C-alpha positions, 0 to 999 in steps of 0.5 A: 481539520488541517492536520487531517488533510496533511496526514491524508497527503503524507499517508497517500505519498508513503502508500504510493511509494510502498506500492511502487517498491512492491511492484517488481517485474510487473509486465504482462508476460511476467504476470502470466509467468508468475501465475503458474509458479508455486506459491511463495511466502513473504519473508523479512523486509518483503513481509514488513513492507506488505504489512506496512502497506496494508496498515497504511491503507487502513489508516488512509480509509479511516482518515478519509472517513474522519475528513468526511465526517468532520466536513 
């Protein structure tokens, strides 16, 4: 049980850091400006960070369910 709690904290900290890495130019005006530009595909490190963020999100939810189930 203690290992699951420690894992939960570690995953959440890494997830927050990965999300902060992805948010570049996150202001309101840049959000409106970027909504009208053409779609751009993710490549290289940007794609790896995106996939890792999604995977850690799934792990965080799974770990949360395990913590609820075991408590």
